[in-house]
Biotite code that builds the C-alpha atoms (Angstrom):
import biotite.structure as struc

atoms = struc.array([
    struc.Atom([11.229, 16.099, 3.131], chain_id="A", res_id=1, res_name="MET", atom_name="CA", element="C"),
    struc.Atom([12.849, 13.503, 4.179], chain_id="A", res_id=2, res_name="GLN", atom_name="CA", element="C"),
    struc.Atom([11.491, 9.505, 3.733], chain_id="A", res_id=3, res_name="ARG", atom_name="CA", element="C"),
    struc.Atom([9.558, 8.013, 6.481], chain_id="A", res_id=4, res_name="ILE", atom_name="CA", element="C"),
    struc.Atom([9.680, 4.172, 6.200], chain_id="A", res_id=5, res_name="SER", atom_name="CA", element="C"),
    struc.Atom([6.928, 2.045, 6.218], chain_id="A", res_id=6, res_name="GLU", atom_name="CA", element="C"),
    struc.Atom([6.055, -1.907, 6.983], chain_id="A", res_id=7, res_name="PRO", atom_name="CA", element="C"),
    struc.Atom([8.135, -4.069, 4.629], chain_id="A", res_id=8, res_name="GLU", atom_name="CA", element="C"),
    struc.Atom([4.213, -6.065, 4.558], chain_id="A", res_id=9, res_name="LEU", atom_name="CA", element="C"),
    struc.Atom([0.863, -5.706, 4.014], chain_id="A", res_id=10, res_name="MET", atom_name="CA", element="C"),
    struc.Atom([-0.340, -8.599, 5.876], chain_id="A", res_id=11, res_name="ASP", atom_name="CA", element="C"),
    struc.Atom([-3.128, -7.698, 8.106], chain_id="A", res_id=12, res_name="GLN", atom_name="CA", element="C"),
    struc.Atom([-6.745, -9.100, 6.384], chain_id="A", res_id=13, res_name="ASP", atom_name="CA", element="C"),
    struc.Atom([-8.460, -5.566, 6.549], chain_id="A", res_id=14, res_name="GLU", atom_name="CA", element="C"),
    struc.Atom([-5.600, -4.054, 4.844], chain_id="A", res_id=15, res_name="GLN", atom_name="CA", element="C"),
    struc.Atom([-4.983, -6.443, 2.508], chain_id="A", res_id=16, res_name="ALA", atom_name="CA", element="C"),
    struc.Atom([-8.693, -6.282, 1.175], chain_id="A", res_id=17, res_name="ARG", atom_name="CA", element="C"),
    struc.Atom([-8.876, -2.492, 1.221], chain_id="A", res_id=18, res_name="ALA", atom_name="CA", element="C"),
    struc.Atom([-6.114, -2.964, -1.533], chain_id="A", res_id=19, res_name="TYR", atom_name="CA", element="C"),
    struc.Atom([-7.701, -5.941, -3.183], chain_id="A", res_id=20, res_name="ALA", atom_name="CA", element="C"),
    struc.Atom([-11.431, -4.133, -3.677], chain_id="A", res_id=21, res_name="GLU", atom_name="CA", element="C"),
    struc.Atom([-9.505, -0.728, -4.515], chain_id="A", res_id=22, res_name="ALA", atom_name="CA", element="C"),
    struc.Atom([-9.695, 0.615, -7.726], chain_id="A", res_id=23, res_name="ASP", atom_name="CA", element="C"),
    struc.Atom([-6.351, 0.686, -9.366], chain_id="A", res_id=24, res_name="PHE", atom_name="CA", element="C"),
    struc.Atom([-7.631, 0.220, -13.171], chain_id="A", res_id=25, res_name="SER", atom_name="CA", element="C"),
    struc.Atom([-5.886, 3.539, -13.883], chain_id="A", res_id=26, res_name="GLU", atom_name="CA", element="C"),
    struc.Atom([-2.362, 2.830, -12.877], chain_id="A", res_id=27, res_name="PRO", atom_name="CA", element="C"),
    struc.Atom([-2.515, -0.656, -12.893], chain_id="A", res_id=28, res_name="HIS", atom_name="CA", element="C"),
    struc.Atom([-3.533, -0.365, -16.607], chain_id="A", res_id=29, res_name="SER", atom_name="CA", element="C"),
    struc.Atom([-1.215, 2.527, -17.422], chain_id="A", res_id=30, res_name="GLN", atom_name="CA", element="C"),
    struc.Atom([1.634, -0.015, -16.123], chain_id="A", res_id=31, res_name="PHE", atom_name="CA", element="C"),
    struc.Atom([0.665, -2.667, -18.855], chain_id="A", res_id=32, res_name="VAL", atom_name="CA", element="C"),
    struc.Atom([0.417, 0.429, -21.459], chain_id="A", res_id=33, res_name="ALA", atom_name="CA", element="C"),
    struc.Atom([3.845, 1.597, -20.630], chain_id="A", res_id=34, res_name="LEU", atom_name="CA", element="C"),
    struc.Atom([5.471, -1.682, -20.212], chain_id="A", res_id=35, res_name="PHE", atom_name="CA", element="C"),
    struc.Atom([3.981, -2.749, -24.007], chain_id="A", res_id=36, res_name="GLY", atom_name="CA", element="C"),
    struc.Atom([4.974, 0.820, -25.387], chain_id="A", res_id=37, res_name="GLU", atom_name="CA", element="C"),
    struc.Atom([8.753, 0.582, -23.514], chain_id="A", res_id=38, res_name="ALA", atom_name="CA", element="C"),
    struc.Atom([9.134, -3.105, -25.422], chain_id="A", res_id=39, res_name="PHE", atom_name="CA", element="C"),
    struc.Atom([7.006, -2.756, -28.296], chain_id="A", res_id=40, res_name="LYS", atom_name="CA", element="C"),
    struc.Atom([9.252, -5.647, -29.747], chain_id="A", res_id=41, res_name="GLY", atom_name="CA", element="C"),
    struc.Atom([8.277, -8.342, -26.877], chain_id="A", res_id=42, res_name="LEU", atom_name="CA", element="C"),
    struc.Atom([8.722, -11.315, -27.729], chain_id="A", res_id=43, res_name="GLU", atom_name="CA", element="C"),
    struc.Atom([5.254, -13.496, -28.184], chain_id="A", res_id=44, res_name="ALA", atom_name="CA", element="C"),
    struc.Atom([5.312, -15.924, -25.740], chain_id="A", res_id=45, res_name="ALA", atom_name="CA", element="C"),
    struc.Atom([7.535, -16.256, -22.302], chain_id="A", res_id=46, res_name="GLY", atom_name="CA", element="C"),
    struc.Atom([7.213, -15.974, -18.410], chain_id="A", res_id=47, res_name="THR", atom_name="CA", element="C"),
    struc.Atom([7.693, -13.012, -16.650], chain_id="A", res_id=48, res_name="ALA", atom_name="CA", element="C"),
    struc.Atom([8.099, -12.267, -13.137], chain_id="A", res_id=49, res_name="LEU", atom_name="CA", element="C"),
    struc.Atom([6.114, -10.065, -11.153], chain_id="A", res_id=50, res_name="ASP", atom_name="CA", element="C"),
    struc.Atom([8.199, -9.179, -7.603], chain_id="A", res_id=51, res_name="LEU", atom_name="CA", element="C"),
    struc.Atom([5.341, -8.140, -5.260], chain_id="A", res_id=52, res_name="GLY", atom_name="CA", element="C"),
    struc.Atom([2.494, -9.226, -6.914], chain_id="A", res_id=53, res_name="CYS", atom_name="CA", element="C"),
    struc.Atom([0.182, -8.399, -4.318], chain_id="A", res_id=54, res_name="GLY", atom_name="CA", element="C"),
    struc.Atom([-3.739, -9.360, -4.971], chain_id="A", res_id=55, res_name="PRO", atom_name="CA", element="C"),
    struc.Atom([-2.431, -10.188, -8.651], chain_id="A", res_id=56, res_name="ALA", atom_name="CA", element="C"),
    struc.Atom([-4.632, -7.173, -10.511], chain_id="A", res_id=57, res_name="ASP", atom_name="CA", element="C"),
    struc.Atom([-1.223, -6.331, -12.361], chain_id="A", res_id=58, res_name="VAL", atom_name="CA", element="C"),
    struc.Atom([-0.150, -10.148, -13.161], chain_id="A", res_id=59, res_name="ALA", atom_name="CA", element="C"),
    struc.Atom([-3.952, -10.803, -14.447], chain_id="A", res_id=60, res_name="ILE", atom_name="CA", element="C"),
    struc.Atom([-4.042, -7.269, -16.149], chain_id="A", res_id=61, res_name="ARG", atom_name="CA", element="C"),
    struc.Atom([-0.714, -8.207, -18.332], chain_id="A", res_id=62, res_name="PHE", atom_name="CA", element="C"),
    struc.Atom([-1.964, -12.108, -18.534], chain_id="A", res_id=63, res_name="ALA", atom_name="CA", element="C"),
    struc.Atom([-4.505, -10.699, -20.582], chain_id="A", res_id=64, res_name="ARG", atom_name="CA", element="C"),
    struc.Atom([-2.941, -8.006, -22.596], chain_id="A", res_id=65, res_name="ARG", atom_name="CA", element="C"),
    struc.Atom([0.011, -10.268, -23.884], chain_id="A", res_id=66, res_name="PHE", atom_name="CA", element="C"),
    struc.Atom([-2.071, -13.767, -24.140], chain_id="A", res_id=67, res_name="PRO", atom_name="CA", element="C"),
    struc.Atom([0.995, -15.421, -25.012], chain_id="A", res_id=68, res_name="GLY", atom_name="CA", element="C"),
    struc.Atom([2.623, -15.396, -21.502], chain_id="A", res_id=69, res_name="TRP", atom_name="CA", element="C"),
    struc.Atom([2.772, -16.839, -18.577], chain_id="A", res_id=70, res_name="ARG", atom_name="CA", element="C"),
    struc.Atom([3.113, -14.721, -14.829], chain_id="A", res_id=71, res_name="VAL", atom_name="CA", element="C"),
    struc.Atom([5.147, -15.906, -11.427], chain_id="A", res_id=72, res_name="ASP", atom_name="CA", element="C"),
    struc.Atom([4.034, -13.641, -9.023], chain_id="A", res_id=73, res_name="GLY", atom_name="CA", element="C"),
    struc.Atom([5.900, -13.366, -6.040], chain_id="A", res_id=74, res_name="VAL", atom_name="CA", element="C"),
    struc.Atom([4.802, -11.751, -2.703], chain_id="A", res_id=75, res_name="ASP", atom_name="CA", element="C"),
    struc.Atom([5.742, -12.048, 1.048], chain_id="A", res_id=76, res_name="GLY", atom_name="CA", element="C"),
    struc.Atom([2.307, -11.323, 2.670], chain_id="A", res_id=77, res_name="ALA", atom_name="CA", element="C"),
    struc.Atom([-0.009, -14.666, 2.636], chain_id="A", res_id=78, res_name="GLU", atom_name="CA", element="C"),
    struc.Atom([-2.922, -12.416, 3.295], chain_id="A", res_id=79, res_name="ALA", atom_name="CA", element="C"),
    struc.Atom([-2.158, -10.279, -0.122], chain_id="A", res_id=80, res_name="MET", atom_name="CA", element="C"),
    struc.Atom([-1.765, -13.969, -1.804], chain_id="A", res_id=81, res_name="LEU", atom_name="CA", element="C"),
    struc.Atom([-5.326, -15.382, -0.298], chain_id="A", res_id=82, res_name="LYS", atom_name="CA", element="C"),
    struc.Atom([-7.022, -12.252, -2.052], chain_id="A", res_id=83, res_name="PHE", atom_name="CA", element="C"),
    struc.Atom([-4.849, -12.395, -5.347], chain_id="A", res_id=84, res_name="GLY", atom_name="CA", element="C"),
    struc.Atom([-5.500, -16.605, -6.101], chain_id="A", res_id=85, res_name="ARG", atom_name="CA", element="C"),
    struc.Atom([-9.225, -15.895, -5.848], chain_id="A", res_id=86, res_name="GLU", atom_name="CA", element="C"),
    struc.Atom([-8.853, -12.857, -8.591], chain_id="A", res_id=87, res_name="ALA", atom_name="CA", element="C"),
    struc.Atom([-6.940, -15.418, -10.553], chain_id="A", res_id=88, res_name="VAL", atom_name="CA", element="C"),
    struc.Atom([-9.499, -18.194, -10.004], chain_id="A", res_id=89, res_name="ARG", atom_name="CA", element="C"),
    struc.Atom([-12.135, -15.742, -10.908], chain_id="A", res_id=90, res_name="ARG", atom_name="CA", element="C"),
    struc.Atom([-10.045, -14.295, -14.257], chain_id="A", res_id=91, res_name="ALA", atom_name="CA", element="C"),
    struc.Atom([-10.335, -18.044, -15.392], chain_id="A", res_id=92, res_name="GLY", atom_name="CA", element="C"),
    struc.Atom([-6.225, -18.015, -15.659], chain_id="A", res_id=93, res_name="LEU", atom_name="CA", element="C"),
    struc.Atom([-4.862, -20.256, -13.178], chain_id="A", res_id=94, res_name="GLU", atom_name="CA", element="C"),
    struc.Atom([-3.543, -22.428, -16.105], chain_id="A", res_id=95, res_name="ASP", atom_name="CA", element="C"),
    struc.Atom([-1.375, -18.937, -16.471], chain_id="A", res_id=96, res_name="ARG", atom_name="CA", element="C"),
    struc.Atom([-0.337, -17.004, -13.145], chain_id="A", res_id=97, res_name="ILE", atom_name="CA", element="C"),
    struc.Atom([1.184, -18.822, -10.544], chain_id="A", res_id=98, res_name="ARG", atom_name="CA", element="C"),
    struc.Atom([1.512, -16.984, -7.461], chain_id="A", res_id=99, res_name="LEU", atom_name="CA", element="C"),
    struc.Atom([4.373, -17.983, -4.549], chain_id="A", res_id=100, res_name="ILE", atom_name="CA", element="C"),
    struc.Atom([4.879, -16.844, -1.457], chain_id="A", res_id=101, res_name="LYS", atom_name="CA", element="C"),
    struc.Atom([8.311, -15.289, -0.729], chain_id="A", res_id=102, res_name="GLY", atom_name="CA", element="C"),
    struc.Atom([10.278, -12.734, 1.011], chain_id="A", res_id=103, res_name="TYR", atom_name="CA", element="C"),
    struc.Atom([12.897, -11.088, -0.976], chain_id="A", res_id=104, res_name="LEU", atom_name="CA", element="C"),
    struc.Atom([16.031, -11.313, -0.956], chain_id="A", res_id=105, res_name="PRO", atom_name="CA", element="C"),
    struc.Atom([15.189, -14.999, -0.264], chain_id="A", res_id=106, res_name="GLY", atom_name="CA", element="C"),
    struc.Atom([12.190, -16.030, -2.314], chain_id="A", res_id=107, res_name="ALA", atom_name="CA", element="C"),
    struc.Atom([12.661, -19.102, -4.651], chain_id="A", res_id=108, res_name="VAL", atom_name="CA", element="C"),
    struc.Atom([10.616, -18.263, -7.625], chain_id="A", res_id=109, res_name="PRO", atom_name="CA", element="C"),
    struc.Atom([9.450, -21.576, -9.872], chain_id="A", res_id=110, res_name="PRO", atom_name="CA", element="C"),
    struc.Atom([12.132, -20.588, -12.645], chain_id="A", res_id=111, res_name="LEU", atom_name="CA", element="C"),
    struc.Atom([15.693, -20.065, -12.151], chain_id="A", res_id=112, res_name="ALA", atom_name="CA", element="C"),
    struc.Atom([15.707, -16.890, -14.711], chain_id="A", res_id=113, res_name="ALA", atom_name="CA", element="C"),
    struc.Atom([12.706, -14.901, -16.957], chain_id="A", res_id=114, res_name="TYR", atom_name="CA", element="C"),
    struc.Atom([11.912, -13.679, -19.816], chain_id="A", res_id=115, res_name="ASP", atom_name="CA", element="C"),
    struc.Atom([11.101, -10.261, -18.147], chain_id="A", res_id=116, res_name="ALA", atom_name="CA", element="C"),
    struc.Atom([10.641, -9.575, -14.577], chain_id="A", res_id=117, res_name="VAL", atom_name="CA", element="C"),
    struc.Atom([8.348, -6.522, -13.766], chain_id="A", res_id=118, res_name="MET", atom_name="CA", element="C"),
    struc.Atom([7.172, -5.107, -10.003], chain_id="A", res_id=119, res_name="SER", atom_name="CA", element="C"),
    struc.Atom([4.910, -2.537, -9.259], chain_id="A", res_id=120, res_name="ASN", atom_name="CA", element="C"),
    struc.Atom([5.062, -0.509, -5.990], chain_id="A", res_id=121, res_name="SER", atom_name="CA", element="C"),
    struc.Atom([7.086, -2.731, -4.348], chain_id="A", res_id=122, res_name="LEU", atom_name="CA", element="C"),
    struc.Atom([10.422, -0.664, -3.775], chain_id="A", res_id=123, res_name="LEU", atom_name="CA", element="C"),
    struc.Atom([8.961, 2.010, -1.749], chain_id="A", res_id=124, res_name="HIS", atom_name="CA", element="C"),
    struc.Atom([8.086, -1.019, 1.043], chain_id="A", res_id=125, res_name="HIS", atom_name="CA", element="C"),
    struc.Atom([11.645, -1.768, 1.090], chain_id="A", res_id=126, res_name="LEU", atom_name="CA", element="C"),
    struc.Atom([13.893, -0.362, 3.392], chain_id="A", res_id=127, res_name="ALA", atom_name="CA", element="C"),
    struc.Atom([16.860, -1.795, 1.193], chain_id="A", res_id=128, res_name="GLU", atom_name="CA", element="C"),
    struc.Atom([16.026, -0.964, -2.186], chain_id="A", res_id=129, res_name="PRO", atom_name="CA", element="C"),
    struc.Atom([19.122, -2.828, -3.403], chain_id="A", res_id=130, res_name="ARG", atom_name="CA", element="C"),
    struc.Atom([16.942, -5.894, -2.858], chain_id="A", res_id=131, res_name="VAL", atom_name="CA", element="C"),
    struc.Atom([14.895, -5.230, -5.505], chain_id="A", res_id=132, res_name="LEU", atom_name="CA", element="C"),
    struc.Atom([17.529, -4.209, -7.881], chain_id="A", res_id=133, res_name="TRP", atom_name="CA", element="C"),
    struc.Atom([19.709, -7.380, -7.021], chain_id="A", res_id=134, res_name="GLU", atom_name="CA", element="C"),
    struc.Atom([16.555, -9.986, -7.601], chain_id="A", res_id=135, res_name="SER", atom_name="CA", element="C"),
    struc.Atom([15.959, -8.342, -10.687], chain_id="A", res_id=136, res_name="ALA", atom_name="CA", element="C"),
    struc.Atom([19.432, -8.915, -12.090], chain_id="A", res_id=137, res_name="LYS", atom_name="CA", element="C"),
    struc.Atom([19.489, -12.217, -10.809], chain_id="A", res_id=138, res_name="ARG", atom_name="CA", element="C"),
    struc.Atom([16.246, -13.876, -12.130], chain_id="A", res_id=139, res_name="TRP", atom_name="CA", element="C"),
    struc.Atom([16.280, -11.783, -15.900], chain_id="A", res_id=140, res_name="THR", atom_name="CA", element="C"),
    struc.Atom([17.583, -13.323, -18.608], chain_id="A", res_id=141, res_name="LYS", atom_name="CA", element="C"),
    struc.Atom([20.388, -11.858, -20.697], chain_id="A", res_id=142, res_name="PRO", atom_name="CA", element="C"),
    struc.Atom([18.279, -9.324, -23.077], chain_id="A", res_id=143, res_name="GLY", atom_name="CA", element="C"),
    struc.Atom([15.458, -9.541, -21.156], chain_id="A", res_id=144, res_name="ALA", atom_name="CA", element="C"),
    struc.Atom([13.085, -6.862, -19.975], chain_id="A", res_id=145, res_name="PRO", atom_name="CA", element="C"),
    struc.Atom([13.036, -5.100, -16.563], chain_id="A", res_id=146, res_name="VAL", atom_name="CA", element="C"),
    struc.Atom([9.928, -3.143, -15.754], chain_id="A", res_id=147, res_name="PHE", atom_name="CA", element="C"),
    struc.Atom([9.677, -1.251, -12.612], chain_id="A", res_id=148, res_name="VAL", atom_name="CA", element="C"),
    struc.Atom([6.816, 1.188, -11.349], chain_id="A", res_id=149, res_name="MET", atom_name="CA", element="C"),
    struc.Atom([6.381, 3.013, -8.177], chain_id="A", res_id=150, res_name="ASP", atom_name="CA", element="C"),
    struc.Atom([5.096, 6.031, -6.491], chain_id="A", res_id=151, res_name="LEU", atom_name="CA", element="C"),
    struc.Atom([7.798, 9.289, -6.009], chain_id="A", res_id=152, res_name="ILE", atom_name="CA", element="C"),
    struc.Atom([7.986, 10.776, -3.019], chain_id="A", res_id=153, res_name="ARG", atom_name="CA", element="C"),
    struc.Atom([6.429, 14.437, -2.669], chain_id="A", res_id=154, res_name="PRO", atom_name="CA", element="C"),
    struc.Atom([8.103, 17.862, -1.737], chain_id="A", res_id=155, res_name="ASP", atom_name="CA", element="C"),
    struc.Atom([5.987, 18.312, 1.350], chain_id="A", res_id=156, res_name="SER", atom_name="CA", element="C"),
    struc.Atom([3.725, 16.545, 3.921], chain_id="A", res_id=157, res_name="PRO", atom_name="CA", element="C"),
    struc.Atom([0.682, 18.972, 1.898], chain_id="A", res_id=158, res_name="GLU", atom_name="CA", element="C"),
    struc.Atom([1.333, 17.914, -1.288], chain_id="A", res_id=159, res_name="GLU", atom_name="CA", element="C"),
    struc.Atom([1.202, 14.280, 0.147], chain_id="A", res_id=160, res_name="ALA", atom_name="CA", element="C"),
    struc.Atom([-2.031, 15.026, 1.529], chain_id="A", res_id=161, res_name="ALA", atom_name="CA", element="C"),
    struc.Atom([-3.365, 16.874, -1.646], chain_id="A", res_id=162, res_name="ARG", atom_name="CA", element="C"),
    struc.Atom([-2.515, 13.783, -3.962], chain_id="A", res_id=163, res_name="LEU", atom_name="CA", element="C"),
    struc.Atom([-4.046, 11.491, -1.314], chain_id="A", res_id=164, res_name="VAL", atom_name="CA", element="C"),
    struc.Atom([-7.441, 13.869, -1.716], chain_id="A", res_id=165, res_name="ASP", atom_name="CA", element="C"),
    struc.Atom([-7.178, 13.468, -5.222], chain_id="A", res_id=166, res_name="GLN", atom_name="CA", element="C"),
    struc.Atom([-6.724, 10.213, -6.301], chain_id="A", res_id=167, res_name="TYR", atom_name="CA", element="C"),
    struc.Atom([-8.460, 8.243, -2.888], chain_id="A", res_id=168, res_name="ALA", atom_name="CA", element="C"),
    struc.Atom([-10.912, 10.892, -1.965], chain_id="A", res_id=169, res_name="ALA", atom_name="CA", element="C"),
    struc.Atom([-13.615, 8.272, -2.572], chain_id="A", res_id=170, res_name="ASP", atom_name="CA", element="C"),
    struc.Atom([-11.603, 5.328, -0.964], chain_id="A", res_id=171, res_name="GLU", atom_name="CA", element="C"),
    struc.Atom([-11.829, 3.383, 2.798], chain_id="A", res_id=172, res_name="PRO", atom_name="CA", element="C"),
    struc.Atom([-9.944, 5.304, 5.278], chain_id="A", res_id=173, res_name="GLU", atom_name="CA", element="C"),
    struc.Atom([-7.293, 2.257, 6.385], chain_id="A", res_id=174, res_name="ILE", atom_name="CA", element="C"),
    struc.Atom([-6.756, 2.655, 2.159], chain_id="A", res_id=175, res_name="LEU", atom_name="CA", element="C"),
    struc.Atom([-6.464, 6.064, 2.435], chain_id="A", res_id=176, res_name="ARG", atom_name="CA", element="C"),
    struc.Atom([-3.699, 6.000, 5.277], chain_id="A", res_id=177, res_name="ARG", atom_name="CA", element="C"),
    struc.Atom([-1.820, 3.401, 3.850], chain_id="A", res_id=178, res_name="ASP", atom_name="CA", element="C"),
    struc.Atom([-1.566, 5.778, 0.316], chain_id="A", res_id=179, res_name="PHE", atom_name="CA", element="C"),
    struc.Atom([-0.144, 8.561, 2.335], chain_id="A", res_id=180, res_name="HIS", atom_name="CA", element="C"),
    struc.Atom([2.260, 6.246, 4.037], chain_id="A", res_id=181, res_name="ASN", atom_name="CA", element="C"),
    struc.Atom([3.327, 4.723, 0.900], chain_id="A", res_id=182, res_name="SER", atom_name="CA", element="C"),
    struc.Atom([4.262, 8.326, -0.452], chain_id="A", res_id=183, res_name="LEU", atom_name="CA", element="C"),
    struc.Atom([6.041, 9.688, 2.259], chain_id="A", res_id=184, res_name="LEU", atom_name="CA", element="C"),
    struc.Atom([7.599, 6.171, 2.115], chain_id="A", res_id=185, res_name="ALA", atom_name="CA", element="C"),
    struc.Atom([8.587, 6.386, -1.520], chain_id="A", res_id=186, res_name="ALA", atom_name="CA", element="C"),
    struc.Atom([11.735, 7.511, -3.398], chain_id="A", res_id=187, res_name="TYR", atom_name="CA", element="C"),
    struc.Atom([12.636, 10.666, -4.999], chain_id="A", res_id=188, res_name="ARG", atom_name="CA", element="C"),
    struc.Atom([13.928, 10.205, -8.959], chain_id="A", res_id=189, res_name="LEU", atom_name="CA", element="C"),
    struc.Atom([17.251, 11.202, -7.795], chain_id="A", res_id=190, res_name="GLU", atom_name="CA", element="C"),
    struc.Atom([17.557, 8.714, -5.447], chain_id="A", res_id=191, res_name="GLU", atom_name="CA", element="C"),
    struc.Atom([16.333, 5.866, -7.901], chain_id="A", res_id=192, res_name="VAL", atom_name="CA", element="C"),
    struc.Atom([18.842, 6.736, -10.070], chain_id="A", res_id=193, res_name="ARG", atom_name="CA", element="C"),
    struc.Atom([21.682, 6.406, -7.709], chain_id="A", res_id=194, res_name="GLU", atom_name="CA", element="C"),
    struc.Atom([20.080, 2.942, -6.948], chain_id="A", res_id=195, res_name="GLN", atom_name="CA", element="C"),
    struc.Atom([20.402, 1.944, -10.201], chain_id="A", res_id=196, res_name="LEU", atom_name="CA", element="C"),
    struc.Atom([24.070, 3.435, -10.521], chain_id="A", res_id=197, res_name="ARG", atom_name="CA", element="C"),
    struc.Atom([25.188, 1.176, -7.561], chain_id="A", res_id=198, res_name="ALA", atom_name="CA", element="C"),
    struc.Atom([23.601, -1.997, -8.819], chain_id="A", res_id=199, res_name="ALA", atom_name="CA", element="C"),
    struc.Atom([25.151, -1.763, -11.921], chain_id="A", res_id=200, res_name="GLY", atom_name="CA", element="C"),
    struc.Atom([21.648, -1.040, -13.739], chain_id="A", res_id=201, res_name="LEU", atom_name="CA", element="C"),
    struc.Atom([22.669, 2.526, -14.907], chain_id="A", res_id=202, res_name="ALA", atom_name="CA", element="C"),
    struc.Atom([21.670, 1.943, -18.617], chain_id="A", res_id=203, res_name="GLY", atom_name="CA", element="C"),
    struc.Atom([18.022, 1.464, -17.707], chain_id="A", res_id=204, res_name="LEU", atom_name="CA", element="C"),
    struc.Atom([15.937, 4.198, -18.787], chain_id="A", res_id=205, res_name="ASP", atom_name="CA", element="C"),
    struc.Atom([14.386, 6.321, -15.716], chain_id="A", res_id=206, res_name="LEU", atom_name="CA", element="C"),
    struc.Atom([11.458, 8.737, -16.087], chain_id="A", res_id=207, res_name="ARG", atom_name="CA", element="C"),
    struc.Atom([8.693, 10.005, -14.108], chain_id="A", res_id=208, res_name="ALA", atom_name="CA", element="C"),
    struc.Atom([5.393, 8.873, -15.745], chain_id="A", res_id=209, res_name="ALA", atom_name="CA", element="C"),
    struc.Atom([2.911, 10.749, -13.700], chain_id="A", res_id=210, res_name="SER", atom_name="CA", element="C"),
    struc.Atom([2.461, 13.142, -10.855], chain_id="A", res_id=211, res_name="ASP", atom_name="CA", element="C"),
    struc.Atom([2.853, 10.272, -8.394], chain_id="A", res_id=212, res_name="ARG", atom_name="CA", element="C"),
    struc.Atom([4.875, 7.453, -10.300], chain_id="A", res_id=213, res_name="HIS", atom_name="CA", element="C"),
    struc.Atom([8.494, 6.891, -12.111], chain_id="A", res_id=214, res_name="PHE", atom_name="CA", element="C"),
    struc.Atom([9.076, 4.055, -14.457], chain_id="A", res_id=215, res_name="VAL", atom_name="CA", element="C"),
    struc.Atom([12.484, 2.135, -14.544], chain_id="A", res_id=216, res_name="VAL", atom_name="CA", element="C"),
    struc.Atom([12.573, 0.012, -18.055], chain_id="A", res_id=217, res_name="SER", atom_name="CA", element="C"),
    struc.Atom([15.387, -1.478, -20.278], chain_id="A", res_id=218, res_name="GLY", atom_name="CA", element="C"),
    struc.Atom([16.546, -4.493, -21.061], chain_id="A", res_id=219, res_name="ARG", atom_name="CA", element="C"),
    struc.Atom([19.736, -6.186, -19.651], chain_id="A", res_id=220, res_name="LEU", atom_name="CA", element="C"),
    struc.Atom([22.956, -6.529, -21.220], chain_id="A", res_id=221, res_name="PRO", atom_name="CA", element="C"),
    struc.Atom([23.095, -10.009, -22.951], chain_id="A", res_id=222, res_name="LYS", atom_name="CA", element="C"),
])
């Protein structure tokens, strides 16, 4: 099945609200757990950059799992950041999580380089996937972790519809539609492998993490 691109930004209030209020506890908890497995010797403290942070659910879960760490989240959609700031406030993590509006590749995070760079479900929104990989190279300190999790494009529209029914059956129609469109816009493993090769990141590990997600992980060379 050929890739069908979708808008890069989720910047409508209704869309952002549906995403912020949806139950992503399973994949977002998996994201943090897999990060911990990939980097068992992770430093006790540091600052991570979350590219495409959305409403900050992953950043909050990461900060709770790694209490010595701070997180700077960057997203291009103000609608998403509005819900993210409120979630950070409710979580009592305003002293450890900063959310910054920025559109890649022109975003300007607070720090020049980070102790870890992570991203969840941003790649499939990008018309130019190299933007994510070049941003990771640009802002990750030598020897520091890179961790990316995203959707895998199904083999057929029928398989995409099945995944939506399986994982979003009880969600609002706007979220079901966005999930379906995201599956169609996602990249296949072989496409991601070629993206990594072209970006000079072929040394990172790429693997399927579920029936709908892949993970890229590893440390940049020193």
